N, C-alpha and C positions, 0 to 999 in steps of 0.2 A: 770320295779327297781325291782318288782319281781324275773323273771325272771335271773338280773341278782346275786335275794341275793339264788333262790335254783342255780344255775350255780353253787358260788362259796362253800357257803355246802356242793355244793354234791362234789367238789373240796376236801374235809378239808378233807371228808370224808373216802374220795380217797385217800388219804394221810397214815390217821390216819391206814391207813389198813391195807399198802402198808407196812410204818413201822410194825408195830405186828406180818403181814409173815414173813417178812425183818430179826426181833431179831430172834421168833420161828425157823429159819429155820437158822440164823447166829447161835449161841444154840443146835438146833442137832450137828448140823460137828461140833458144838468144843465137845460138849460132847460123841462126836462117836469118836474121834478122839483119847480126855483122853482114852474111856475103849479102843481105837484098842492102843495102848500105854502099858495100863493099864494089856491086854492079849499077847503084845510078838512083837506083828502089828508093828514096827517097821515105816517102811515104810507109809502103808496104811494111819496115826497116821498121818508123816508127809505130805502128800497130801489132805489128809481130814484138817488136820490141817492150811496149809499151805495156801490150794485153797481160806477158804475159808474166810481167814485176807485176804489176796487179792485181793477175791471180794468188799469184804468191803472197802480198802482202793481204788479203785477201783468205786466204789461206790459212796465213801466220794467227790475226786476229781471231778470225772463228777457233780457231783450234784454243788460243788462252782462255778467247772467252768462256768458253763451256766445261775447263780445266775448273774457270773460280770460277764457274757455278753448284760443278757438279764438290767443290771441296766445303766449300758453303755447307750445300742441301749436306754433306758427309761431316763438317762441323757439328750441323744442328742436331743432325741424329745422336752426333756421341753426347753433347750434353744434355736432348732428353735425355736422353736408355742411363744420364750419369746422373739425371736428378730426380727420378724415378726411384733408380736405387736409393739415392737420398732419403723420400720420401717410404718405405719403406722400412728403413732402417726406423726412423722418426719413427713410423708406427705402433715398431717393436714394442 
């Protein structure tokens, strides 16, 4: 029980750190993009701004898809477990 709690807490801390670092990186790219645009480097601004937005969107889509797949797998396992329990009750 203690080990599970420690693993879950560690995963939460790692996830929060990842979110913080992703936010800092994204904001850095957006600020650099705005600065580049303001100083006349439109191509650089477009690459920085577009690239950061594309990577954020891709990460969001990947995370949503992965989470949806995990939920479907857990739902299937839960239903399989329940149906096995029903089968055992019928055998008795």
